[in-house]
N, C-alpha and C positions, 0 to 999 in steps of 0.2 A: 502830620507830617513834618520831619522835623531838617531843618535846613543850617548849611553850615557854611558861610562863606568866608573865604582865605584869600592871600594875596593882596592886599593892602600892603603899603610902605612910605617910605620917603624919597623923593624923585624930584631931580630939579625941573625947574621949567623945561617942554620943550620935550621931555621924557615919555615913556611909556611904560605901564603895567598893563597886567593882564591880571582880571578878579575871576576868582571864581564862587559857586554856587553849588554845592551836592547837597540832591534830594534826596531823605529815606523813609520810610514806611510805605505810606499809602502813595503811593507816586502816579498808579494809575489814573490817578484822580484829575493829579495835575492836568493845565489846560495850559493855560497864560503864564508865563514866567517876567516875572519884573525886578529892572534893577531900581530902587530908591538912592537919595542922597540926602543929606543933614546936615549942612554948617553951622560951625558954632552963631545961636543967636537969631538962626533963619529957620522957618517950615522946611517940612520933611519935601521933596519935589520926587517928581519920576524924571527916571533918564531914560529909558529906555523898555521895550517889552518886546516879549518875542510869542507867537504863539505856539501850538502843538505842531503845527504845519512850517513854519519857520518864515510867518511872515513876522517882519519886523517894526516897529517906528522909536523915532528920537525924539528929543526936544531938541529946543532948536539950537541951545546952547552949547551940546556936542555933534550935533551931524556934521558928517564928514571926518570926523577925527574919534570920535567912536565907534565900536561894532559889539553886537551882541550877536551871543550864537548858544547855541544848544546841542546836547550830544543825547539825544533820548534814550540811546543804548546805556547810558551811565547814569543816566537823570542826574544831568549835571550840566547846568546855564555859564557863558562865560561872559565877563566885557573886557573885552581889547579898547584897551585905552591910551590914543598917541597923540601927539603935540598937549601934553597937558599944560597947564595955566593954573596957577596961582589960585584964582577961581573956581579951580576945580578940588580944591580944598576940602574934605566932608567925611563924615563916616557913610559909606554906604551898604544898606540895604540889601537883601533881596526879599523877593515876595511872591506869594506864586496864588495862584485862582484856578478852580473854584475854592474855596476854606478860608480864605485869606490869614494864610502862613507866613510869617516873618523868622528872615533868620536874623542872627544875633550881630551883624554887622561890622564891617573892614573899616580901620582908618586910613585913609587917602592923604595925605597931606606934600602938595606940591611948594618947593621955594622958589623964591624970586633970584 
């Protein structure tokens, strides 16, 4: 499975961004899809996850602001990020299981 993340950029605090993660290859094997992020000097952390059936879960820090979704017909996952804060600044990665495949990451920078 190959994953291509996109949609990152520079935004002011309070703004919005929509990340995408397109999967290709043996996508029939994908069950769960995840967004992780890694801020400078910090460990990578789980942001949100979504099952093949649409069940979602979020980190407490993003609940109510971020929405994860997926389009199984396009093998693509999304992360709608609203109310962005400077502490959301990080490289965002997509990840799928089973298989443990990572995307290359897309940088989100939120200015105060």
